[in-house]
C-alpha positions as CSV (number, residue, x, y, z in Angstrom):
1,M,0.6,16.5,-219.1
2,H,-1.6,13.7,-216.9
3,D,1.0,11.5,-217.1
4,T,3.8,14.4,-215.7
5,L,1.8,14.9,-213.1
6,Y,0.6,12.4,-211.8
7,P,3.0,9.5,-212.5
8,P,2.2,5.9,-212.3
9,R,3.9,4.2,-209.3
10,A,6.1,1.3,-209.4
11,C,5.2,-2.4,-209.0
12,N,7.8,-2.9,-206.6
13,P,7.0,-5.3,-203.6
14,E,9.3,-4.1,-201.9
15,T,8.1,-0.8,-201.0
16,A,6.6,0.1,-197.8
17,G,3.6,1.7,-199.3
18,N,3.0,-2.0,-201.0
19,P,-0.3,-3.6,-199.4
20,F,1.0,-7.1,-199.6
21,R,4.1,-6.4,-198.4
22,S,2.3,-5.0,-195.3
23,S,-0.2,-7.5,-195.0
24,L,2.8,-10.5,-195.4
25,L,4.5,-8.9,-192.7
26,S,1.8,-8.7,-190.3
27,T,0.7,-12.4,-191.1
28,V,4.7,-13.2,-189.9
29,K,4.9,-11.0,-187.1
30,R,1.4,-12.2,-185.3
31,P,2.7,-15.8,-184.5
32,L,6.3,-14.8,-184.1
33,L,5.4,-12.6,-181.1
34,S,2.3,-14.9,-180.0
35,T,5.6,-17.9,-179.6
36,I,7.7,-15.2,-177.6
37,R,4.7,-14.1,-175.8
38,S,4.4,-18.1,-175.1
39,N,8.1,-18.4,-174.7
40,I,8.5,-15.7,-171.7
41,R,5.2,-16.8,-170.0
42,K,6.5,-20.7,-170.1
43,R,9.8,-19.5,-168.4
44,W,8.1,-17.4,-165.6
45,Q,5.8,-20.4,-164.5
46,A,8.2,-22.7,-164.8
47,W,10.7,-20.5,-162.7
48,I,7.8,-19.6,-160.1
49,N,7.0,-23.4,-159.8
50,R,10.5,-24.2,-158.7
51,R,9.9,-21.5,-156.1
52,I,6.6,-22.4,-154.6
53,P,6.3,-25.9,-154.6
54,V,2.5,-27.4,-154.4
55,D,1.6,-27.8,-150.7
56,D,-1.8,-26.9,-148.7
57,R,0.8,-25.0,-146.4
58,R,3.1,-22.2,-146.9
59,R,5.3,-20.6,-144.1
60,F,6.5,-17.2,-146.6
61,D,10.4,-16.1,-146.1
62,R,12.1,-13.6,-147.9
63,H,12.9,-16.0,-150.7
64,S,9.5,-16.6,-151.7
65,I,8.2,-12.7,-150.9
66,F,8.1,-10.5,-154.2
67,I,7.6,-6.4,-153.8
68,L,7.2,-3.9,-156.2
69,P,5.5,-0.2,-156.0
70,T,2.0,0.2,-156.8
71,A,1.0,2.7,-159.3
72,A,0.3,5.3,-156.5
73,G,4.3,4.5,-155.2
74,L,5.5,5.3,-158.4
75,V,3.8,9.1,-158.8
76,F,5.2,8.9,-155.2
77,G,8.8,8.3,-156.3
78,L,8.2,10.8,-159.4
79,L,7.3,13.3,-157.1
80,L,10.6,12.9,-155.1
81,V,12.7,12.8,-157.9
82,V,11.1,16.4,-159.6
83,M,11.3,17.8,-155.1
84,L,15.0,16.6,-155.5
85,L,15.6,18.5,-158.7
86,T,14.4,21.6,-157.7
87,G,16.2,21.7,-154.6
88,I,19.5,21.3,-156.8
89,N,18.3,23.6,-158.8
90,Y,17.4,26.3,-156.3
91,Q,20.1,25.3,-153.5
92,N,16.8,25.3,-150.9
93,S,17.4,23.3,-147.7
94,L,14.3,23.0,-146.6
95,I,12.8,21.0,-149.9
96,Y,15.9,18.9,-149.7
97,L,14.9,17.9,-145.6
98,L,11.5,17.2,-146.9
99,T,12.5,15.4,-150.3
100,F,15.0,13.2,-146.9
101,L,12.1,12.7,-145.0
102,L,9.8,11.4,-147.7
103,G,12.5,9.3,-149.4
104,A,12.7,7.8,-145.8
105,L,9.4,7.3,-145.4
106,F,9.2,5.3,-148.1
107,V,12.1,2.8,-147.7
108,A,10.6,2.4,-144.1
109,A,7.4,1.4,-145.9
110,M,9.4,-0.9,-148.6
111,H,10.5,-2.7,-145.2
112,Q,6.6,-2.5,-143.1
113,T,4.9,-3.8,-146.0
114,H,7.7,-6.9,-146.7
115,N,7.5,-7.7,-143.1
116,N,4.0,-7.8,-143.4
117,L,3.9,-11.3,-144.9
118,N,7.1,-12.6,-143.7
119,G,7.0,-15.4,-141.6
120,L,3.2,-15.6,-142.1
121,E,1.2,-19.1,-142.4
122,L,-1.2,-19.9,-145.0
123,T,-2.9,-23.5,-144.3
124,L,-5.7,-24.8,-146.5
125,L,-8.4,-26.3,-143.8
126,Q,-10.8,-28.0,-145.7
127,P,-12.1,-27.5,-149.9
128,G,-15.4,-27.3,-150.1
129,E,-18.1,-28.6,-152.4
130,G,-21.0,-27.4,-154.7
131,F,-22.6,-27.7,-157.9
132,A,-21.2,-26.4,-161.0
133,G,-21.6,-22.5,-162.3
134,E,-21.7,-22.0,-158.1
135,P,-18.5,-20.3,-156.2
136,I,-16.8,-23.4,-153.9
137,P,-15.5,-22.3,-150.7
138,F,-12.3,-23.3,-149.7
139,R,-11.5,-22.6,-145.9
140,F,-7.9,-21.5,-144.6
141,V,-6.5,-20.6,-141.5
142,L,-4.0,-17.7,-141.1
143,Q,-1.5,-17.9,-138.5
144,A,1.7,-15.2,-137.6
145,P,4.5,-14.6,-135.6
146,H,3.7,-10.7,-135.6
147,D,0.8,-8.4,-136.5
148,A,-0.3,-9.2,-140.0
149,T,-2.7,-6.5,-141.5
150,A,-4.7,-6.3,-144.2
151,I,-3.6,-9.7,-146.2
152,E,-5.9,-10.3,-149.2
153,L,-6.0,-13.8,-150.5
154,G,-7.8,-14.1,-154.1
155,E,-7.6,-16.1,-157.1
156,E,-7.4,-15.5,-161.1
157,T,-11.2,-15.4,-161.6
158,G,-11.5,-12.7,-158.6
159,G,-12.8,-13.5,-155.5
160,A,-10.8,-12.5,-153.1
161,V,-10.9,-12.2,-148.9
162,T,-8.9,-10.0,-146.8
163,L,-7.9,-10.9,-143.4
164,S,-6.2,-9.4,-140.6
165,V,-3.8,-11.7,-137.8
166,S,-2.6,-10.6,-133.7
167,G,0.5,-12.1,-133.1
168,H,0.9,-15.3,-132.6
169,D,-2.8,-15.7,-133.4
170,R,-5.1,-17.4,-136.1
171,V,-8.2,-16.5,-138.0
172,E,-10.0,-18.6,-140.3
173,G,-11.2,-17.3,-143.7
174,T,-13.3,-18.5,-146.6
175,L,-12.3,-18.3,-150.4
176,Q,-14.9,-17.9,-153.2
177,V,-13.3,-19.8,-156.3
178,A,-15.6,-19.6,-159.1
179,S,-16.6,-23.3,-160.9
180,R,-17.4,-24.2,-164.2
181,E,-17.5,-28.0,-164.9
182,R,-18.4,-30.9,-162.8
183,G,-15.4,-32.9,-161.3
184,Y,-12.8,-31.7,-159.2
185,L,-11.7,-28.0,-158.8
186,R,-7.8,-27.4,-157.6
187,P,-7.1,-23.5,-158.5
188,Q,-3.4,-23.3,-159.9
189,R,-2.4,-20.8,-157.6
190,L,-3.6,-18.5,-154.9
191,R,-2.5,-15.3,-154.5
192,V,-1.5,-13.6,-150.9
193,E,-0.7,-10.0,-151.1
194,T,-0.7,-7.3,-148.7
195,R,-0.4,-3.1,-149.4
196,F,-0.1,-2.4,-146.2
197,P,0.7,0.3,-144.7
198,F,0.4,3.3,-147.1
199,G,-0.3,1.4,-150.6
200,L,3.1,2.7,-152.1
201,L,4.2,-0.8,-152.2
202,M,2.4,-3.9,-153.0
203,A,4.4,-7.5,-151.7
204,W,3.2,-10.7,-152.9
205,S,3.4,-14.3,-152.8
206,W,1.5,-17.4,-153.7
207,L,0.2,-20.5,-152.2
208,C,-0.4,-23.7,-154.4
209,P,-3.0,-25.8,-152.8
210,V,-2.6,-29.9,-153.7
211,T,-6.5,-30.8,-152.2
212,P,-8.9,-30.5,-154.6
213,A,-12.7,-29.6,-154.2
214,L,-15.6,-31.4,-155.7
215,V,-17.9,-29.9,-158.1
216,Y,-21.3,-31.7,-158.7
217,P,-23.3,-32.0,-162.1
218,K,-25.3,-28.8,-162.6
219,P,-29.3,-29.5,-162.0
220,V,-31.1,-30.0,-164.8
221,V,-34.7,-31.1,-164.4
222,P,-35.6,-33.9,-167.2
223,P,-38.2,-33.2,-169.5
224,R,-39.2,-36.5,-169.3
225,A,-39.3,-39.4,-167.1
226,P,-36.3,-41.7,-167.2
227,E,-37.2,-45.1,-169.5
228,G,-37.5,-48.0,-167.1
229,S,-38.3,-46.0,-163.8
230,V,-41.1,-46.5,-161.5
231,E,-42.3,-43.4,-159.2
232,A,-42.3,-44.2,-155.4
233,G,-46.2,-43.6,-155.6
234,D,-46.7,-46.0,-157.8
235,T,-44.9,-49.0,-156.2
236,E,-48.1,-50.5,-154.7
237,A,-50.1,-50.3,-157.8
238,V,-47.2,-52.1,-159.7
239,S,-46.7,-54.5,-157.3
240,V,-50.8,-55.6,-157.2
241,S,-51.4,-55.6,-160.8
242,Q,-48.3,-56.9,-161.8
243,G,-47.8,-59.6,-159.4
244,Q,-44.4,-59.8,-160.3
245,D,-42.6,-58.7,-156.7
246,Q,-42.3,-60.6,-153.6
247,V,-41.0,-59.0,-150.3
248,E,-39.4,-61.2,-147.9
249,L,-38.4,-60.6,-144.6
250,R,-35.6,-61.9,-142.7
251,P,-34.0,-60.8,-139.1
252,W,-31.5,-57.8,-139.2
253,R,-28.1,-58.5,-140.0
254,E,-25.1,-55.7,-139.4
255,G,-24.2,-53.8,-143.2
256,D,-28.1,-53.8,-143.9
257,L,-29.4,-50.9,-145.1
258,S,-31.8,-48.8,-143.0
259,A,-33.9,-48.3,-145.8
260,R,-34.8,-51.9,-145.9
261,I,-35.8,-52.1,-142.0
262,D,-39.3,-53.1,-141.4
263,W,-40.1,-49.8,-138.8
264,K,-44.0,-50.7,-138.5
265,R,-42.9,-54.3,-137.8
266,Y,-39.9,-52.8,-135.2
267,S,-42.5,-50.4,-133.6
268,R,-45.3,-53.0,-132.8
269,N,-43.2,-56.0,-131.6
270,G,-39.5,-54.7,-131.2
271,E,-38.2,-57.2,-134.0
272,M,-35.6,-55.6,-136.1
273,A,-36.4,-57.4,-139.7
274,V,-35.7,-56.3,-143.7
275,A,-37.3,-56.4,-146.1
276,D,-35.9,-58.3,-149.6
277,W,-37.1,-57.4,-152.8
278,Q,-37.3,-59.7,-155.4
279,G,-37.8,-58.4,-159.0
280,E,-37.5,-55.0,-160.6
281,Q,-41.1,-53.9,-159.7
282,G,-42.3,-52.7,-156.4
283,S,-38.3,-52.0,-155.6
284,P,-37.3,-48.4,-154.3
285,Q,-36.5,-46.0,-156.8
286,W,-33.4,-46.6,-159.2
287,L,-32.1,-43.5,-160.8
288,D,-30.2,-44.7,-163.5
289,F,-28.1,-43.9,-166.1
290,D,-29.1,-45.7,-168.9
291,G,-32.7,-44.1,-168.5
292,F,-32.3,-41.7,-170.7
293,P,-31.1,-42.8,-174.4
294,G,-29.6,-40.8,-177.4
295,V,-28.8,-38.1,-174.5
296,D,-25.3,-36.2,-173.9
297,H,-23.3,-38.5,-170.6
298,E,-22.9,-35.2,-169.5
299,L,-26.6,-33.6,-169.4
300,R,-27.7,-37.3,-168.5
301,L,-25.1,-36.4,-165.1
302,S,-26.9,-33.0,-164.9
303,Y,-30.5,-35.0,-165.2
304,L,-29.9,-37.3,-162.4
305,A,-28.0,-34.4,-160.0
306,A,-31.7,-33.3,-160.4
307,L,-33.2,-36.5,-159.7
308,V,-31.5,-37.0,-156.8
309,L,-32.1,-33.8,-155.1
310,D,-35.6,-34.4,-155.8
311,R,-35.7,-37.7,-154.2
312,E,-34.2,-36.6,-151.5
313,R,-37.3,-34.5,-150.7
314,T,-39.4,-37.2,-151.1
315,G,-38.6,-39.2,-148.4
316,E,-38.2,-42.5,-150.3
317,P,-35.7,-45.0,-150.8
318,W,-34.3,-44.8,-154.1
319,G,-30.4,-45.8,-155.3
320,L,-28.3,-44.9,-157.8
321,R,-27.3,-46.6,-161.0
322,L,-24.2,-45.8,-163.2
323,P,-22.0,-47.4,-165.6
324,G,-19.7,-49.8,-163.2
325,I,-21.0,-48.3,-160.2
326,T,-24.4,-49.1,-158.3
327,I,-25.2,-47.4,-155.1
328,E,-28.0,-49.6,-153.3
329,P,-31.1,-47.2,-151.8
330,D,-31.3,-45.6,-149.0
331,L,-32.5,-42.6,-147.6
332,G,-30.9,-39.5,-145.5
333,N,-28.3,-36.7,-146.2
334,L,-25.0,-38.7,-146.3
335,H,-27.0,-41.0,-148.7
336,T,-27.8,-37.9,-151.0
337,R,-24.3,-36.9,-150.8
338,Q,-22.5,-40.0,-151.6
339,C,-24.7,-40.1,-154.8
340,L,-23.7,-36.5,-155.4
341,R,-19.8,-37.0,-155.2
342,T,-20.4,-40.2,-157.5
343,L,-21.7,-38.0,-160.6
344,A,-19.3,-35.5,-159.9
345,T,-16.3,-37.9,-160.2
346,W,-17.6,-40.4,-162.7
347,Q,-15.2,-40.8,-165.2
348,R,-12.8,-37.9,-163.5
349,S,-9.4,-38.3,-162.5
350,A,-8.0,-36.5,-159.7
351,P,-5.4,-33.6,-160.1
352,G,-1.9,-35.2,-159.8
353,E,-3.4,-38.2,-160.1
354,G,-0.9,-40.6,-162.0
355,V,1.9,-38.5,-161.7
356,Q,5.1,-39.9,-160.1
């Protein structure tokens, strides 16, 4: 009786309820679906790249502008269909009239939205610089032969700026692009879109810039002083106690660093003399990549970035040493920027470098 009421299930792998079969099918379907999605994405990207070349300047025309209804536009179109069916059902002339008027409005909005981008010219003026983890500014200029209203320029990580320009005029705007690591930052594709005038349709295109921005290493204060470094305040004491350094004065020559000029001597007698340091002790502060042995390379660069900012505030001459690169001691904002740019680009290749 028990066997009659509850017959045993057949151990057939072809049955739909078999857990082994369902897990096997799901295991096969997942890579298959991901492969299909990947192929579709690659084909789409290749098609876009053929239509949108890489350039810092882009003039949008009908060959590069795409347009589709927004969510509000789809609802609006659905309501038009319902109104049309209602008018046909009741043979009501007023419903016909309202439906056709709203349909004509939708068509007019489509032309206006497309023309809002047509003929627009967008140019990258200057990519910015900043530290890793901070937004990097990109300055753009927008020109149009007609009034262009509510043009939104954005990128994949979510940053966006909205610009409007009068006919035959130009307007500048700054887009903040998120950064993650040091080196060169070049957004693969910047989206330019508009939903003017009614938000029923969205016209868009892309700008693929060439010139990258520079991202400095994120400053991290080192837990200890770098090995072999000499603090600026201890220079004189080390020189006196050790007696290992000698400072020789010679006439100034074109190309000498301003940090080595003896300004006190110049203020006394007007003679331009340059100090030459002999030996390491007593010389201006050196920030050395090799001063942090056993530390990851990227973390060393972050330490050096923090020390660069710290030395800039002290007002003392300092230099930078990286493997294969030496920046002589100097002062000033230009010197600081040169060192930060060197830290940003060390062992980094610019986007597109080496491509024929």
